[in-house]
C-alpha positions, 0 to 999 in steps of 0.5 A: 499499499502506498502511502502519502503524507504531508504537513504544515500546508500553512495554506498553500494550497497550489502547492498542495494542490502539486502534491495532491496531483503527484499522489493521485497520479502515483494511485497512493490509497491513503494520505496521512497529514502531519497538522497545520492546515490551517484553515477550513478552505485548506482543509476542503480542498483536501478532502475533495481533491483526494477522496480516499481516507486522510488520517490528519492530526491538529498542528499549533496553527489550525483554526477549522472546527469540530465541524468543518472536519465532520463535513468531509467522510473521508477525514480522520481526526486524530486530534491536537495529541495524535494518535496512532493508525493500523494499515496493511498489518503495520501501526504508525503513529502521527503527531504535529510536535515532536514533542509529542512524541513520548506521550504518543508511545507511552499511551498507545495500546500497540507501539508504532514502529513508524512516528511520521511528526511535523512542526519542524518544516524539516525533513528528517529521519531517524531512530529513536533508542527503542527503535522506532521511526521517527519521520519528519516529511517536510513541509508544503507551505515553504517556510524555513526550508523548500517543500516537501512531502513523502510517500511511504511503501507498506510493502518494502517499506521504502520512503521517498523524499519529494521536493514539490518544487520539481514536479 
C-alpha cells in the first residue's frame, strides 16, 4: 500500500495542489497529514481533491472546527495530541510537534514502528533508542525549508522524499 505523508501546509494551496496531483498520479491509497493545514478552506481542498482516507492531526496553527471536519467523510481526525492507526498490518503514529512523540509512545496500546510528525518544517529521519523510526516529511508551505512531502510503501518499507519544486 502506498501512503503519502504531508505536513505544514499553512494554506499554501498551489503547493498542496501540486502534491495532490503527484499523489493521485501514483495511485496513493491513504494520505497522512501531520498538522498545520491551518484553515477550513485548505481542509476542504484536501478532502475534495483526494477522496481516499485522510488521517490528520491538528497542529498548533490549525483554526478549523470539529464541525468543519465532520463535513468530510474521508477525514479521520486523530486530535491535537495525535494517535496511532493500523494500515496494511503496520501500526503508525502521527503527531504534529516532536515534543508529543514521547507521550504518544507511552499512551498507545500498540507501539508504532514509525511515527510521522511535523512542526519543524525540516525533512528528517532518525531512529529513537527503542528502534522506532521518527520521520518528518517536511512542509508544503515553503517556509524555512524548500517544500517537500513523502511517500511510504508498506510492502517494501521504502520511504521517498519528494521535492515539490521539481514537480
